[in-house]
Backbone bond lengths (Angstrom), bond angles and torsions (degrees), N, CA, C in turn:
res aa  C-N    CA-C-N  psi(-1)  N-CA   C-N-CA  omega(-1)  CA-C   N-CA-C  phi
1 V - - - 1.440 - - 1.527 110.84 -
2 V 1.312 118.03 -42.52 1.462 120.74 -178.67 1.535 111.29 -61.63
3 P 1.334 119.83 -48.23 1.471 118.92 178.37 1.530 113.27 -60.95
4 V 1.322 117.86 -32.60 1.467 120.31 177.90 1.530 109.45 -64.93
5 Q 1.324 117.21 -44.94 1.468 120.69 177.98 1.528 110.46 -62.65
6 E 1.319 116.00 -41.27 1.471 119.62 179.39 1.529 111.76 -64.08
7 G 1.334 116.88 -21.37 1.454 120.95 179.44 1.523 114.11 -83.76
8 T 1.352 117.63 -4.72 1.463 119.01 178.24 1.521 109.71 -79.38
9 V 1.314 115.65 156.65 1.468 120.82 179.42 1.523 111.09 -72.69
10 D 1.341 116.12 -41.54 1.460 120.18 -173.67 1.531 113.86 -139.50
11 G 1.339 117.52 15.95 1.456 121.28 -179.39 1.522 114.25 94.31
12 Y 1.341 116.70 -6.95 1.466 121.32 -178.13 1.518 110.93 -106.04
13 Y 1.324 114.73 148.57 1.461 122.23 175.89 1.530 108.05 -104.30
14 R 1.313 115.31 131.50 1.460 120.88 -177.41 1.519 110.68 -128.83
15 Q 1.321 115.28 149.89 1.453 121.96 170.94 1.526 107.37 -98.34
16 P 1.313 117.70 142.42 1.469 119.67 178.46 1.535 111.32 -55.58
17 N 1.293 114.83 135.49 1.477 122.80 176.10 1.528 113.59 64.37
18 E 1.316 118.06 21.76 1.468 121.62 176.55 1.532 108.80 -112.63
19 P 1.338 118.15 139.84 1.468 120.64 -176.54 1.531 114.24 -82.37
20 V 1.329 118.68 -5.29 1.458 120.98 -176.88 1.527 110.30 -109.01
21 A 1.328 115.18 159.79 1.460 121.45 178.48 1.524 108.83 -139.27
22 S 1.300 116.15 160.75 1.457 122.04 179.81 1.523 109.32 -124.93
23 L 1.326 116.64 126.69 1.459 121.60 178.96 1.519 109.65 -69.32
24 G 1.318 117.11 134.34 1.457 120.83 174.62 1.516 110.08 -64.06
25 H 1.332 117.47 127.59 1.464 122.04 -177.00 1.517 109.63 -144.60
26 I 1.314 115.42 137.66 1.465 123.55 177.55 1.520 108.25 -117.88
27 N 1.318 116.88 139.07 1.461 122.61 172.70 1.525 106.73 -130.12
28 Y 1.335 115.83 91.03 1.465 121.47 -176.89 1.519 111.09 -97.87
29 P 1.334 116.44 141.30 1.463 119.01 169.83 1.538 109.40 -78.21
30 I 1.302 116.04 145.84 1.463 121.66 174.77 1.523 109.71 -80.58
31 L 1.327 115.35 -28.38 1.457 121.94 -168.49 1.520 113.16 -103.36
32 S 1.316 116.01 171.18 1.463 121.52 178.16 1.523 111.92 -68.14
33 G 1.322 117.93 -23.24 1.456 123.41 173.83 1.516 108.94 -119.47
34 W 1.328 116.83 167.91 1.465 118.64 -174.40 1.523 112.04 -62.65
35 N 1.307 119.57 -43.05 1.467 121.06 179.43 1.525 112.12 -129.83
36 G 1.310 116.37 28.80 1.452 119.97 179.46 1.516 110.54 -172.12
37 G 1.307 115.40 173.49 1.458 120.54 -179.56 1.515 110.97 108.41
38 T 1.305 114.94 -153.95 1.465 120.70 -178.31 1.530 109.93 -114.34
39 V 1.309 115.68 155.83 1.465 120.84 178.50 1.526 108.44 -65.54
40 V 1.321 116.50 127.75 1.458 121.30 -176.70 1.529 112.86 -108.67
41 W 1.307 118.05 -7.04 1.457 121.58 -178.18 1.526 111.13 -90.90
42 E 1.301 115.31 144.68 1.467 121.41 167.10 1.527 104.99 -88.72
43 E 1.329 117.37 131.43 1.462 120.93 -171.00 1.526 113.79 -57.67
44 R 1.332 117.95 -40.74 1.470 119.60 -179.01 1.530 111.55 -65.20
45 Q 1.327 117.02 -40.74 1.461 119.38 178.44 1.525 110.17 -65.77
46 A 1.325 117.11 -43.82 1.463 120.71 178.90 1.525 110.89 -60.03
47 S 1.312 116.45 -43.28 1.464 121.23 179.90 1.524 111.14 -64.03
48 E 1.321 116.49 -45.24 1.468 120.26 -179.52 1.522 111.24 -63.25
49 W 1.315 116.76 -47.77 1.464 119.62 -177.53 1.520 111.09 -64.76
50 Q 1.338 117.54 -43.75 1.461 119.44 179.74 1.528 110.41 -64.17
51 Y 1.313 116.53 -44.02 1.465 120.02 178.86 1.526 111.34 -58.69
52 R 1.311 116.23 -48.81 1.466 120.03 -178.37 1.523 111.61 -62.07
53 F 1.330 116.73 -42.55 1.460 120.66 -179.19 1.525 110.69 -64.31
54 M 1.320 116.45 -43.94 1.458 120.00 -178.85 1.522 112.27 -74.57
55 A 1.325 116.96 -31.36 1.468 119.62 175.44 1.527 110.65 -65.04
56 A 1.334 116.11 -23.48 1.466 121.58 176.38 1.532 110.38 -92.01
57 N 1.332 116.42 23.34 1.466 124.28 175.52 1.525 113.99 65.79
58 G 1.328 117.25 26.33 1.457 120.92 175.69 1.517 111.12 -95.21
59 A 1.317 116.32 173.64 1.464 123.16 177.99 1.530 108.59 -113.95
60 W 1.318 116.73 142.82 1.464 122.20 -175.97 1.516 108.69 -131.74
61 T 1.325 116.84 130.62 1.462 122.72 177.03 1.523 108.25 -127.82
62 W 1.332 116.26 133.01 1.459 121.23 173.99 1.521 108.35 -97.94
63 N 1.329 117.29 134.60 1.452 122.36 171.71 1.520 107.17 -85.90
64 V 1.325 117.02 119.46 1.466 122.20 -177.88 1.519 110.34 -122.21
65 R 1.332 115.29 158.93 1.468 120.26 174.38 1.526 108.82 -71.37
66 R 1.304 114.60 145.54 1.464 120.05 174.62 1.516 108.36 -129.56
67 G 1.312 115.03 163.58 1.448 120.40 178.36 1.520 111.42 -70.91
68 A 1.299 115.83 -177.79 1.465 121.91 179.06 1.522 109.37 -117.43
69 G 1.313 116.25 163.42 1.462 120.77 178.16 1.517 111.68 60.48
70 E 1.323 116.23 -130.99 1.464 120.61 -178.76 1.525 112.51 -68.97
71 A 1.315 117.82 -17.77 1.467 121.85 179.78 1.530 111.86 -94.75
72 R 1.332 118.07 13.54 1.471 120.92 -174.86 1.523 113.74 -65.11
73 S 1.326 117.18 -18.48 1.465 119.02 178.44 1.525 112.35 -91.56
74 V 1.325 118.13 2.05 1.460 122.54 -177.98 1.527 109.60 -95.61
75 I 1.322 116.20 126.41 1.465 121.61 178.23 1.523 109.11 -75.89
76 D 1.319 116.25 137.92 1.458 122.08 176.60 1.525 110.01 -52.23
77 V 1.321 116.86 137.08 1.463 121.61 -174.64 1.536 111.81 -60.16
78 N 1.327 118.40 -37.48 1.468 120.84 179.35 1.527 111.50 -69.35
79 D 1.318 116.40 -38.75 1.463 120.05 177.55 1.520 110.72 -68.55
80 L 1.330 116.92 -38.21 1.463 120.78 177.47 1.522 110.40 -63.01
81 Q 1.329 117.33 -41.55 1.464 120.38 178.04 1.528 110.92 -63.91
82 F 1.326 117.23 -39.50 1.461 120.97 175.56 1.522 110.18 -57.92
83 L 1.340 117.23 -48.89 1.466 120.79 -179.90 1.529 111.59 -60.28
84 K 1.315 116.80 -43.81 1.471 120.02 179.39 1.523 110.88 -61.05
85 T 1.325 117.34 -40.74 1.460 121.11 178.92 1.527 110.59 -65.68
86 V 1.329 116.78 -45.53 1.466 121.44 179.10 1.528 110.00 -58.80
87 Y 1.324 117.21 -47.00 1.463 120.67 -177.65 1.526 111.90 -68.41
88 A 1.336 117.31 -34.23 1.464 120.30 178.55 1.528 111.33 -66.86
89 L 1.331 117.46 -31.35 1.462 121.65 179.51 1.529 112.70 -79.52
90 M 1.318 116.72 -16.45 1.456 121.52 -173.38 1.528 111.15 -80.72
91 P 1.339 116.25 130.83 1.469 117.52 173.45 1.527 109.35 -66.91
92 S 1.315 115.54 158.44 1.465 117.97 -179.62 1.518 110.69 -77.21
93 L 1.311 115.54 152.13 1.454 122.49 175.46 1.519 108.72 -105.37
94 Q 1.303 116.24 155.05 1.454 121.12 174.09 1.507 108.47 -111.49
95 P 1.308 121.73 125.73 1.464 125.15 -2.61 1.527 111.34 -71.26
96 P 1.317 116.91 159.75 1.467 119.18 -177.77 1.528 111.17 -60.46
97 W 1.296 115.64 151.05 1.449 121.89 176.22 1.503 107.68 -122.99
98 Q 1.281 117.29 167.23 1.453 121.54 -170.93 1.516 111.20 -121.88
99 Y 1.323 114.93 138.52 1.459 121.71 171.97 1.512 107.21 -107.71
100 Q 1.311 117.88 151.78 1.443 119.80 -178.23 1.524 112.01 -121.20
101 C 1.313 117.21 37.32 1.470 120.44 -177.55 1.509 113.31 -67.70
102 D 1.326 118.10 -23.60 1.462 119.97 -177.86 1.518 112.01 -93.27
103 W 1.331 117.05 1.03 1.452 120.54 179.80 1.505 109.55 -69.40
104 T 1.318 116.53 136.39 1.463 120.87 174.57 1.516 108.55 -126.73
105 P 1.323 117.49 141.14 1.464 119.49 -178.53 1.519 111.24 -66.05
106 S 1.321 115.10 148.88 1.483 119.15 176.93 1.526 109.26 -75.31
107 A 1.299 115.40 154.44 1.473 120.66 -178.08 1.503 111.52 -73.74
């Protein structure tokens, strides 16, 4: 998937003679199951793949565990640590982009 995105001109996929395009986007689970299980990614590989995909003007979303009930907007602490590690290993892109791993909801 990453090499295909890197092969696009501007991050978009187009059909010949069609006026619309679709942005390359990945939505990968971090875990062995969609919303549960154990982390299956090695941080360096995750960082490299995400960096390469985004450097090719694509969008990347990680599926993470969240709490239940009133805590449903809170990312699981282990998944949050994984994201922080992945982002810390990632070289910066130009123009800079922003991660929001340290954001906490207001009371």
